[in-house]
Phi, psi and omega in degrees: 000141178291134181299130178086358179283119184247027184292341180278351185226162172216150179281140178210165178278114183265025176071232182297337180281353182086220179281155178207175176241141176228160184285139177265356176205168178291136181242145180261162178301132178086357181286139175282113181289311170200158175239140186218127175287157179290143172289315174204151179204152178221154174278146177300147179306315187292344182241018188297337180259358185246349184234136178295130182282359178256302185261351177066024172276142175275123186220157172268154175056053177286154178268131183270143175299127183288344182269297184275343180064015183247307183292144180232147185221157176301314183195187181297327181297312179295322180296318179295318180297331184264355190300320181299326180278332188263339193299319178289321177298319182302311180294322182293317179296318181299318181286321182289333178096350178196166177272132177284184182294163181300324178298315180293318179297319180292318178300319179295317179297320178298315182291323176295322180291319177298317179300324182278317188241011178056029173084346177240116186256351178201164178295335181279352180280121189274347179209150175284146181303316185284001173264359178287157180292140178250334179054028178299323181294341182264359184291147175286170180299318179295319179292326178294323177296317178296322178297316180296323177296316178299317180295318179299313179295325178296315182296327175292324185276323187298125184297145180290336181273359173269160180302131181273143183236147177293156183301321181298322181289321177297318177298322178301316179295317178297321177296320177299316179297319184298317185253003178233352181297138180252126181287131180259136180256167176286180188294342179261000180069020187262339185214138173287127186237351182189186180217145181214168177248129178231096189306314181293321178299326180298341181275351180276120184280166183273148165211140181290342175234073190286165176257001179223162173225160181241131174232156178263126172257119187283357180077182182223115177245017186268344182295143180296324179272115183298339179293340180267358179292149177235151186279156168296135185201161169262153174236125173269120185240140180281138181272344180197192179291129179241127183283154174301132180090352180283139179291142177268133182223154173227164177268122179280334182230164180295128180294335183284059173214153175299151183304322180293324179288321176297317180298320179295317179296318180294321179294317183290317185271321188244356170064042172216158178265117181284124178240026179297165184301319183292328177282316182297322183259004180054040184299130177072002174301323181297321179291323183290342178237022187287148172270156179288150176238122180238116181053038178083358182255142178245150177292162180293154179300325180294318179293319178299317180296318181295314181291325177297315179296319178297318181297317180298314179296321182293320179298322177296316179295319180301316180297322178297309180295326179295318178297323180281351180081015179270077188287332178292324176290325176301313180298317180301314180294318180299314180298316180297316183291316181295328176294318178293325182287336183303131181064012176240308179256139179291161181289353175260359180294135185305315183292326178289318179297320179294322179290320177297322180296312180295314183300313182293323180293311183289320178296324175295318179299322180275002177068028169267071193291323182297313179293319179300321181297319179299316179292319181297321180297315178297320180299313181295321177300319177293317179302319183297333179279346185249318187277159166303140184300339178250028179289134182298322180295322176295318179298316181293319180294320178294321177299311180298320179295319179297316179295322178297317177297319178300313179294334179278357181087007180267072193294323182294309179294317181301313180296320179299317179294320181296322177295318178296319178296319181299319179298321179290314184290336173297330178276313186281329184243335181086165187288341186260358179288143180306323180295315180294320179296317177300316183293325177297319177297316179296318180300317179296320181291315180293330177296318178291321178294323179295322177300316180293320179302316182288333178286318182200102184299316183296317179298317180302309183293324177297315180292323179295316178298319179295321180295318180295330178271001180061039179254149177293149182252131180233044186273328188228125183272332184283149180268084179254177176303338180293341178300322179297321180296319180298321178298319179290323179298324179296331181279343181299000000 
């Protein structure tokens, strides 16, 4: 799809929700509805030296801007591609003596862009940035105090030779950023690394069971010919068949919360009351707080209440130890909590799923793959009962579970999960996304290993052990297709 082409959508009055976007034709699962470059975007303060300020890829040994000493880039190509966006910021940081917070930097970039392009940068942009909702009037007292601090810091940072703006207008821009900013992830989709504004995306309304998902495409600046470079952009992708005239929706918050908690988060962050079907009917709330059933018997309400309270306290402790990097203590707490939850909380219970997620992740990090695989499998089974079948979070979780099983030597289950994950990510991310490409390589490798496993289980395990120990394999003298498998096993 051509960047900025909005022929698949049209703006319409969505009633109480305000403006919205709807499909102008029937859309298929995985279809790119539209792609949009960022109006402005910045890297988070905490990752300013670890993430490229142009393509937002996380890289080692980034090159620092020689002028402001703050911005970092993959190479000269990324720096050149970003110069138009960075040059005013570069001079401002140099004069100010330091880089301000990400909110102030983004507000400044937005205002410089508006000053340059009057808020509309292409024919495909359906609304001007400064026409987006700010909800400043709905802010709490604490949020208003933070806003005033941001405005004060902005005025200190904003160059005197740039166009001056009234305080109300600056507050308006900060309000727009607060309720319309889109979090940008790294190239593997594993970590939030920045925030940006995408005007057309801001017109897509929320639904807790959406028909679209949003992914970040980091673009391509590696081609020798700069004419072949592509911009950093978001892609709105359909999760299933969408009828002509149907409203397009995305999820603003994680679905894995009770409907009342999702409504509270949406009200606090985006200042609206969610009345979608899943919230109105409290769909799947029962599963998210379900008790376990064993041979038709359920634990007492008192025991469920006790274990739920213990789990909540345990999750808080786990997060503390995780932040401190004490992963062995995290594992100890996870094992204790999951043991208490067994036969009390269902595998779809939110607290059990959160504990399973942490346990499988940390155990994988510590290379206890067999135990991690068991927890990951339970987690994915619970997710499948709760998430939309083409949910990106389900796809990523299934991918991690498949890789964990593969590392544990459980090649049959691992390959099956990796194939299921690949099918989901082909819809949510598309074939050209780095995550999908990585998964395709893994899928091909596990497919070849599975073939070898079925031919001779003992040979497979012997070769796998040798590969894990980084030892040469001398098991088979003939040059068969299995030779390719051995080569891949050495790379594992």
